[in-house]
FIRO-834250 format. One record per residue (C-alpha): y, z, x; residue number from 1. Coordinates in Angstrom, 3 decimals. Example, Ala and Ser with C-alpha at 12.3 -4.5 7.8 and 13.67 -1.06 7.14 Angstrom:
ATOM | -4.500 | 7.800 | 12.300 | 1 $
ATOM | -1.060 | 7.140 | 13.670 | 2 $
! end
This chain:
ATOM | 169.024 | 61.014 | 101.775 | 1 $
ATOM | 169.592 | 63.578 | 99.174 | 2 $
ATOM | 172.606 | 65.801 | 99.722 | 3 $
ATOM | 172.231 | 69.379 | 98.341 | 4 $
ATOM | 175.112 | 71.615 | 97.957 | 5 $
ATOM | 176.103 | 74.870 | 95.988 | 6 $
ATOM | 178.258 | 74.088 | 93.430 | 7 $
ATOM | 178.583 | 77.304 | 91.062 | 8 $
ATOM | 178.010 | 81.066 | 92.403 | 9 $
ATOM | 177.236 | 83.369 | 89.252 | 10 $
ATOM | 178.455 | 86.763 | 89.956 | 11 $
ATOM | 178.321 | 89.707 | 87.741 | 12 $
ATOM | 174.797 | 91.147 | 88.140 | 13 $
ATOM | 175.188 | 95.001 | 89.066 | 14 $
ATOM | 171.457 | 94.569 | 90.856 | 15 $
ATOM | 168.985 | 92.508 | 91.996 | 16 $
ATOM | 168.712 | 89.057 | 89.950 | 17 $
ATOM | 164.791 | 88.774 | 89.361 | 18 $
ATOM | 163.776 | 85.812 | 87.031 | 19 $
ATOM | 166.132 | 82.746 | 86.278 | 20 $
ATOM | 165.834 | 79.536 | 83.801 | 21 $
ATOM | 167.916 | 76.768 | 82.532 | 22 $
ATOM | 168.607 | 76.059 | 79.062 | 23 $
ATOM | 167.241 | 72.508 | 77.937 | 24 $
ATOM | 171.153 | 71.087 | 77.510 | 25 $
ATOM | 171.549 | 71.638 | 81.251 | 26 $
ATOM | 174.650 | 73.423 | 80.717 | 27 $
ATOM | 173.697 | 76.946 | 80.349 | 28 $
ATOM | 171.382 | 79.060 | 82.511 | 29 $
ATOM | 169.902 | 82.513 | 82.014 | 30 $
ATOM | 169.477 | 85.363 | 84.712 | 31 $
ATOM | 167.472 | 88.370 | 84.406 | 32 $
ATOM | 168.266 | 91.401 | 86.728 | 33 $
ATOM | 167.053 | 95.005 | 87.653 | 34 $
ATOM | 170.550 | 96.146 | 86.119 | 35 $
ATOM | 168.209 | 95.903 | 82.960 | 36 $
ATOM | 169.996 | 93.040 | 81.415 | 37 $
ATOM | 169.327 | 89.478 | 81.072 | 38 $
ATOM | 172.928 | 87.266 | 81.074 | 39 $
ATOM | 173.657 | 83.671 | 79.937 | 40 $
ATOM | 176.197 | 81.787 | 81.938 | 41 $
ATOM | 178.001 | 78.351 | 81.124 | 42 $
ATOM | 177.531 | 76.466 | 84.508 | 43 $
ATOM | 180.522 | 74.478 | 84.489 | 44 $
ATOM | 183.072 | 77.420 | 83.722 | 45 $
ATOM | 180.740 | 80.334 | 85.235 | 46 $
ATOM | 181.196 | 81.965 | 82.587 | 47 $
ATOM | 179.062 | 84.821 | 80.977 | 48 $
ATOM | 178.868 | 83.913 | 77.343 | 49 $
ATOM | 176.253 | 86.576 | 76.169 | 50 $
ATOM | 174.316 | 89.473 | 77.946 | 51 $
ATOM | 171.426 | 90.987 | 76.215 | 52 $
ATOM | 171.344 | 94.838 | 76.314 | 53 $
ATOM | 168.228 | 96.510 | 75.172 | 54 $
ATOM | 165.498 | 97.056 | 78.030 | 55 $
ATOM | 165.178 | 100.487 | 79.453 | 56 $
ATOM | 163.985 | 99.534 | 82.826 | 57 $
ATOM | 164.493 | 95.896 | 85.207 | 58 $
ATOM | 163.959 | 92.614 | 83.345 | 59 $
ATOM | 161.386 | 91.245 | 85.169 | 60 $
ATOM | 161.314 | 87.756 | 84.003 | 61 $
ATOM | 162.851 | 85.458 | 81.344 | 62 $
ATOM | 162.189 | 82.074 | 79.630 | 63 $
ATOM | 163.968 | 79.949 | 77.359 | 64 $
ATOM | 162.520 | 78.128 | 74.227 | 65 $
ATOM | 162.034 | 74.398 | 74.704 | 66 $
ATOM | 164.277 | 74.276 | 71.275 | 67 $
ATOM | 167.052 | 76.559 | 73.187 | 68 $
ATOM | 167.140 | 79.008 | 69.887 | 69 $
ATOM | 165.477 | 81.835 | 71.593 | 70 $
ATOM | 164.958 | 83.460 | 74.772 | 71 $
ATOM | 162.402 | 85.736 | 76.241 | 72 $
ATOM | 162.393 | 88.745 | 78.190 | 73 $
ATOM | 159.890 | 90.617 | 80.336 | 74 $
ATOM | 160.495 | 94.213 | 81.596 | 75 $
ATOM | 159.154 | 97.217 | 83.359 | 76 $
ATOM | 159.873 | 98.955 | 80.243 | 77 $
ATOM | 156.264 | 97.436 | 79.626 | 78 $
ATOM | 158.053 | 95.371 | 76.504 | 79 $
ATOM | 158.719 | 91.912 | 75.881 | 80 $
ATOM | 161.568 | 91.058 | 73.615 | 81 $
ATOM | 162.133 | 87.948 | 71.795 | 82 $
ATOM | 166.095 | 87.326 | 71.292 | 83 $
ATOM | 168.598 | 84.923 | 69.216 | 84 $
ATOM | 170.740 | 82.986 | 71.982 | 85 $
ATOM | 172.842 | 81.862 | 68.908 | 86 $
ATOM | 173.751 | 85.659 | 67.501 | 87 $
ATOM | 172.735 | 87.682 | 70.703 | 88 $
ATOM | 170.699 | 90.230 | 68.606 | 89 $
ATOM | 167.101 | 91.172 | 69.358 | 90 $
ATOM | 164.460 | 89.213 | 66.859 | 91 $
ATOM | 160.869 | 91.026 | 68.195 | 92 $
ATOM | 159.771 | 93.315 | 70.528 | 93 $
ATOM | 156.423 | 92.713 | 71.910 | 94 $
ATOM | 154.544 | 96.078 | 72.655 | 95 $
ATOM | 151.224 | 95.950 | 73.975 | 96 $
ATOM | 151.056 | 96.436 | 77.700 | 97 $
ATOM | 149.979 | 99.134 | 79.143 | 98 $
ATOM | 152.352 | 98.439 | 82.345 | 99 $
ATOM | 155.265 | 96.280 | 83.452 | 100 $
ATOM | 155.564 | 93.206 | 81.429 | 101 $
ATOM | 155.073 | 91.088 | 85.141 | 102 $
ATOM | 156.020 | 87.318 | 83.749 | 103 $
ATOM | 156.601 | 85.389 | 80.262 | 104 $
ATOM | 156.040 | 81.796 | 79.114 | 105 $
ATOM | 156.897 | 80.115 | 76.034 | 106 $
ATOM | 154.639 | 77.374 | 74.577 | 107 $
ATOM | 155.940 | 73.759 | 73.725 | 108 $
ATOM | 155.378 | 74.738 | 69.994 | 109 $
ATOM | 157.707 | 77.478 | 70.162 | 110 $
ATOM | 155.708 | 79.493 | 67.484 | 111 $
ATOM | 153.473 | 81.528 | 71.225 | 112 $
ATOM | 154.275 | 83.183 | 73.886 | 113 $
ATOM | 152.545 | 84.395 | 76.764 | 114 $
ATOM | 153.065 | 87.648 | 78.896 | 115 $
ATOM | 151.247 | 88.754 | 81.826 | 116 $
ATOM | 151.357 | 92.933 | 83.210 | 117 $
ATOM | 149.592 | 94.802 | 85.446 | 118 $
ATOM | 146.738 | 95.339 | 82.649 | 119 $
ATOM | 145.046 | 92.408 | 84.642 | 120 $
ATOM | 145.179 | 90.340 | 81.434 | 121 $
ATOM | 147.530 | 87.574 | 79.775 | 122 $
ATOM | 148.749 | 88.128 | 75.847 | 123 $
ATOM | 149.483 | 85.049 | 73.854 | 124 $
ATOM | 151.581 | 86.231 | 70.692 | 125 $
ATOM | 152.702 | 84.684 | 67.604 | 126 $
ATOM | 156.367 | 84.790 | 67.706 | 127 $
ATOM | 156.871 | 84.719 | 63.998 | 128 $
ATOM | 154.936 | 87.996 | 63.425 | 129 $
ATOM | 155.119 | 89.490 | 67.210 | 130 $
ATOM | 151.265 | 90.373 | 67.085 | 131 $
ATOM | 148.552 | 89.303 | 69.974 | 132 $
ATOM | 146.326 | 86.272 | 69.020 | 133 $
ATOM | 144.494 | 85.927 | 72.059 | 134 $
ATOM | 143.678 | 88.267 | 75.370 | 135 $
ATOM | 142.995 | 86.455 | 78.495 | 136 $
ATOM | 140.899 | 88.581 | 80.354 | 137 $
ATOM | 139.468 | 87.735 | 83.915 | 138 $
ATOM | 141.584 | 88.955 | 86.651 | 139 $
ATOM | 140.732 | 92.105 | 88.782 | 140 $
ATOM | 143.775 | 92.906 | 89.343 | 141 $
ATOM | 147.753 | 92.453 | 87.969 | 142 $
ATOM | 148.810 | 89.580 | 86.273 | 143 $
ATOM | 152.105 | 88.194 | 87.978 | 144 $
ATOM | 152.985 | 85.228 | 86.819 | 145 $
ATOM | 152.134 | 82.428 | 83.897 | 146 $
ATOM | 152.899 | 78.997 | 83.145 | 147 $
ATOM | 151.945 | 76.816 | 79.969 | 148 $
ATOM | 150.877 | 73.041 | 80.462 | 149 $
ATOM | 152.871 | 70.421 | 78.863 | 150 $
ATOM | 150.096 | 69.860 | 76.348 | 151 $
ATOM | 149.958 | 73.414 | 75.388 | 152 $
ATOM | 146.438 | 73.564 | 75.694 | 153 $
ATOM | 146.225 | 75.346 | 78.349 | 154 $
ATOM | 148.036 | 77.693 | 80.663 | 155 $
ATOM | 147.906 | 78.906 | 84.194 | 156 $
ATOM | 147.786 | 82.585 | 85.505 | 157 $
ATOM | 148.619 | 84.120 | 88.986 | 158 $
ATOM | 147.385 | 87.797 | 89.955 | 159 $
ATOM | 147.400 | 90.129 | 92.664 | 160 $
ATOM | 143.921 | 89.692 | 93.311 | 161 $
ATOM | 144.783 | 86.361 | 95.518 | 162 $
ATOM | 143.550 | 83.875 | 92.783 | 163 $
ATOM | 144.847 | 81.687 | 89.735 | 164 $
ATOM | 143.059 | 80.784 | 86.593 | 165 $
ATOM | 143.516 | 77.776 | 84.526 | 166 $
ATOM | 142.464 | 78.864 | 81.187 | 167 $
ATOM | 141.564 | 76.385 | 77.940 | 168 $
ATOM | 143.677 | 78.097 | 74.913 | 169 $
ATOM | 141.198 | 77.079 | 72.478 | 170 $
ATOM | 138.364 | 78.458 | 73.946 | 171 $
ATOM | 139.900 | 81.463 | 76.012 | 172 $
ATOM | 137.386 | 80.344 | 78.568 | 173 $
ATOM | 138.406 | 79.440 | 82.415 | 174 $
ATOM | 138.738 | 76.024 | 83.405 | 175 $
ATOM | 139.198 | 76.514 | 86.796 | 176 $
ATOM | 139.665 | 79.165 | 89.448 | 177 $
ATOM | 142.030 | 78.340 | 92.621 | 178 $
ATOM | 140.953 | 80.093 | 95.644 | 179 $
ATOM | 143.189 | 79.888 | 98.898 | 180 $
ATOM | 145.789 | 81.983 | 99.065 | 181 $
ATOM | 145.242 | 85.174 | 101.527 | 182 $
ATOM | 148.109 | 87.839 | 99.614 | 183 $
ATOM | 148.785 | 87.860 | 95.640 | 184 $
ATOM | 149.856 | 84.807 | 93.794 | 185 $
ATOM | 153.845 | 85.733 | 92.895 | 186 $
ATOM | 154.211 | 82.651 | 90.953 | 187 $
ATOM | 152.517 | 79.483 | 89.540 | 188 $
ATOM | 154.096 | 76.241 | 87.825 | 189 $
ATOM | 152.860 | 72.972 | 86.154 | 190 $
ATOM | 153.127 | 69.237 | 86.687 | 191 $
ATOM | 154.755 | 67.317 | 84.217 | 192 $
ATOM | 151.501 | 65.342 | 84.279 | 193 $
ATOM | 149.376 | 68.282 | 83.524 | 194 $
ATOM | 146.868 | 67.194 | 86.678 | 195 $
ATOM | 148.515 | 69.131 | 89.384 | 196 $
ATOM | 149.858 | 73.006 | 89.753 | 197 $
ATOM | 151.524 | 74.915 | 92.200 | 198 $
ATOM | 151.457 | 78.135 | 93.021 | 199 $
ATOM | 153.525 | 80.063 | 95.549 | 200 $
ATOM | 151.860 | 83.308 | 97.422 | 201 $
ATOM | 152.826 | 86.440 | 99.454 | 202 $
ATOM | 151.016 | 84.834 | 102.356 | 203 $
ATOM | 153.962 | 82.870 | 102.723 | 204 $
ATOM | 152.616 | 79.426 | 101.598 | 205 $
ATOM | 152.743 | 77.403 | 98.354 | 206 $
ATOM | 149.916 | 75.331 | 97.516 | 207 $
ATOM | 149.668 | 72.339 | 95.362 | 208 $
ATOM | 146.285 | 71.935 | 93.241 | 209 $
ATOM | 144.312 | 69.324 | 91.461 | 210 $
ATOM | 143.505 | 71.010 | 88.630 | 211 $
ATOM | 140.188 | 68.654 | 88.102 | 212 $
ATOM | 138.553 | 69.321 | 91.500 | 213 $
ATOM | 140.222 | 72.732 | 91.851 | 214 $
ATOM | 140.699 | 71.845 | 95.539 | 215 $
ATOM | 144.203 | 72.517 | 97.302 | 216 $
ATOM | 146.196 | 69.195 | 97.788 | 217 $
ATOM | 149.026 | 70.302 | 100.352 | 218 $
ATOM | 149.955 | 73.979 | 101.758 | 219 $
ATOM | 153.552 | 74.411 | 101.830 | 220 $
ATOM | 154.544 | 76.627 | 104.701 | 221 $
ATOM | 157.389 | 79.140 | 103.996 | 222 $
ATOM | 159.057 | 82.026 | 105.482 | 223 $
ATOM | 157.368 | 85.602 | 104.904 | 224 $
ATOM | 156.572 | 85.121 | 101.039 | 225 $
ATOM | 156.778 | 82.199 | 98.364 | 226 $
ATOM | 158.157 | 84.498 | 95.486 | 227 $
ATOM | 158.900 | 81.511 | 93.228 | 228 $
ATOM | 158.266 | 78.187 | 92.505 | 229 $
ATOM | 159.284 | 75.455 | 90.187 | 230 $
ATOM | 158.601 | 71.401 | 89.762 | 231 $
ATOM | 161.095 | 68.538 | 89.214 | 232 $
ATOM | 160.915 | 67.239 | 85.840 | 233 $
ATOM | 159.302 | 63.748 | 87.451 | 234 $
ATOM | 156.566 | 65.478 | 89.715 | 235 $
ATOM | 158.299 | 64.021 | 92.786 | 236 $
ATOM | 159.738 | 67.401 | 93.964 | 237 $
ATOM | 159.303 | 70.968 | 94.083 | 238 $
ATOM | 160.925 | 73.777 | 94.709 | 239 $
ATOM | 160.117 | 77.135 | 96.081 | 240 $
ATOM | 161.806 | 80.416 | 96.649 | 241 $
ATOM | 161.119 | 82.087 | 99.993 | 242 $
ATOM | 163.930 | 83.536 | 102.690 | 243 $
ATOM | 165.756 | 80.622 | 101.119 | 244 $
ATOM | 165.108 | 78.015 | 98.830 | 245 $
ATOM | 163.475 | 74.801 | 99.826 | 246 $
ATOM | 162.875 | 71.870 | 98.345 | 247 $
ATOM | 159.353 | 69.509 | 99.188 | 248 $
ATOM | 157.914 | 66.177 | 98.493 | 249 $
ATOM | 155.247 | 66.858 | 96.545 | 250 $
ATOM | 152.983 | 63.681 | 97.267 | 251 $
ATOM | 153.567 | 64.390 | 101.235 | 252 $
ATOM | 154.078 | 68.320 | 101.154 | 253 $
ATOM | 157.087 | 67.665 | 103.355 | 254 $
ATOM | 160.154 | 69.451 | 103.737 | 255 $
ATOM | 163.047 | 67.608 | 102.167 | 256 $
ATOM | 165.906 | 70.221 | 102.472 | 257 $
ATOM | 166.487 | 74.014 | 102.910 | 258 $
ATOM | 169.394 | 75.590 | 100.858 | 259 $
ATOM | 170.950 | 77.794 | 102.741 | 260 $
ATOM | 173.789 | 80.002 | 100.873 | 261 $
ATOM | 172.165 | 83.665 | 100.040 | 262 $
ATOM | 172.732 | 86.826 | 102.230 | 263 $
ATOM | 169.185 | 88.157 | 101.005 | 264 $
ATOM | 165.949 | 86.497 | 100.010 | 265 $
ATOM | 165.637 | 84.504 | 97.186 | 266 $
ATOM | 163.468 | 85.564 | 94.159 | 267 $
ATOM | 163.588 | 83.326 | 91.345 | 268 $
ATOM | 164.444 | 79.770 | 91.156 | 269 $
ATOM | 164.225 | 76.514 | 88.534 | 270 $
ATOM | 164.845 | 72.925 | 88.354 | 271 $
ATOM | 167.413 | 71.609 | 85.544 | 272 $
ATOM | 166.355 | 69.055 | 82.933 | 273 $
ATOM | 168.409 | 66.158 | 84.811 | 274 $
ATOM | 166.555 | 66.892 | 87.928 | 275 $
ATOM | 169.933 | 66.978 | 89.922 | 276 $
ATOM | 170.274 | 70.443 | 89.963 | 277 $
ATOM | 168.415 | 73.481 | 90.878 | 278 $
ATOM | 169.377 | 77.563 | 89.893 | 279 $
ATOM | 168.382 | 80.251 | 92.805 | 280 $
ATOM | 168.338 | 83.814 | 91.894 | 281 $
ATOM | 168.397 | 86.824 | 94.577 | 282 $
ATOM | 168.249 | 89.884 | 96.150 | 283 $
ATOM | 171.509 | 89.908 | 96.607 | 284 $
ATOM | 172.881 | 90.048 | 93.290 | 285 $
ATOM | 173.768 | 86.480 | 93.060 | 286 $
ATOM | 172.676 | 83.237 | 91.429 | 287 $
ATOM | 173.885 | 79.524 | 92.650 | 288 $
ATOM | 173.429 | 76.721 | 91.275 | 289 $
ATOM | 172.937 | 73.744 | 93.904 | 290 $
ATOM | 173.570 | 69.923 | 92.991 | 291 $
ATOM | 172.568 | 66.612 | 94.453 | 292 $
ATOM | 175.895 | 65.129 | 95.472 | 293 $
ATOM | 174.508 | 61.654 | 95.711 | 294 $
ATOM | 173.041 | 61.402 | 92.876 | 295 $
ATOM | 175.472 | 63.823 | 90.709 | 296 $
ATOM | 178.449 | 61.515 | 92.246 | 297 $
ATOM | 176.620 | 58.252 | 90.427 | 298 $
ATOM | 176.532 | 59.915 | 87.149 | 299 $
ATOM | 180.300 | 61.255 | 87.992 | 300 $
ATOM | 180.927 | 57.518 | 88.520 | 301 $
ATOM | 179.096 | 56.153 | 85.592 | 302 $
ATOM | 180.784 | 58.525 | 83.513 | 303 $
ATOM | 184.263 | 57.640 | 84.752 | 304 $
ATOM | 183.386 | 54.179 | 84.409 | 305 $
ATOM | 182.510 | 55.064 | 80.549 | 306 $
ATOM | 185.634 | 56.912 | 79.865 | 307 $
ATOM | 187.721 | 54.345 | 81.468 | 308 $
ATOM | 186.110 | 51.349 | 79.429 | 309 $
ATOM | 186.616 | 53.741 | 76.296 | 310 $
ATOM | 190.517 | 53.983 | 77.102 | 311 $
ATOM | 190.744 | 50.001 | 77.593 | 312 $
ATOM | 188.899 | 49.710 | 74.416 | 313 $
ATOM | 190.810 | 51.878 | 72.654 | 314 $
ATOM | 194.346 | 50.613 | 73.952 | 315 $
ATOM | 192.867 | 46.793 | 73.039 | 316 $
ATOM | 192.052 | 48.158 | 69.501 | 317 $
ATOM | 195.787 | 49.874 | 69.483 | 318 $
ATOM | 197.035 | 46.570 | 70.899 | 319 $
ATOM | 195.118 | 44.013 | 67.871 | 320 $
ATOM | 196.424 | 46.427 | 65.187 | 321 $
ATOM | 200.221 | 46.343 | 66.364 | 322 $
ATOM | 199.997 | 42.398 | 66.791 | 323 $
ATOM | 198.339 | 42.162 | 63.090 | 324 $
ATOM | 200.996 | 44.754 | 61.873 | 325 $
ATOM | 203.278 | 42.607 | 63.611 | 326 $
ATOM | 202.535 | 39.191 | 62.151 | 327 $
ATOM | 201.828 | 40.510 | 58.352 | 328 $
ATOM | 205.623 | 41.936 | 58.898 | 329 $
ATOM | 206.910 | 38.292 | 60.324 | 330 $
ATOM | 204.847 | 36.574 | 57.198 | 331 $
ATOM | 206.791 | 39.377 | 54.611 | 332 $
ATOM | 210.053 | 38.679 | 55.894 | 333 $
ATOM | 209.907 | 35.046 | 55.486 | 334 $
! end
């Protein structure tokens, strides 16, 4: 049985943490805040490695490029910005939103990003030029959330109009419209196989959907609202952010674990690439890293064993070298 526990508290923002993301290396995370900044943290030390200043209002959304070289932030100042992780410099400002840039995501090719805003559309941008290449129109109210399918050929958007829409990027057409939430769709995420998606709504539920049929497979009952959703790398578990962060079994829709620790509601969640850790951000101005202790204990044990074997192998090589030198010296003396 999983034994999840809080392993790190990331403290430093001066206002609500509104969005979080994990880097591909699993060693760093980024948090976005109402304090107008986005911050990169080294998980092991809990230390800040970079802080991005430049937005004139709250940073509502953040996403990491798949190669880990850049991040994108979306802000209440009606812009999205692309940043260089190594230098901390702003590379591009994406102007074109008539209102708040509420959500961002990156395509697998790292050449395109997508943003959603209060203008009822999702915009796909060319990273190199900073220009809009596609506009996806169909929602009747604000686009609040967006996610890209693993293939990079489809995206899903969630809206204040209570629907989520799956789009074909090649044609710009709607593949599926998902009806079922009673209030806005605050968050969306795609399963690794691309055959299922999960949505989180202001009605206090998260729904797992079959993309082909457009039918809800499971409805997960949360508390108050489901502000954020994420899927584990193997697709077997999902993570939701509500009053607390909650882990669910995807196949059955059963609650596995509630992660209690934040003083106020959880605003955002993400899963680490190893699937053994998750990240949550909250209106309490903190982000927390949670670890499945049982799984990580095995990893740590294997690591310790590898280190022990390495040390023993090194000692063996040193003994063999010493013996060779000794034998060579003995023969020379004769």
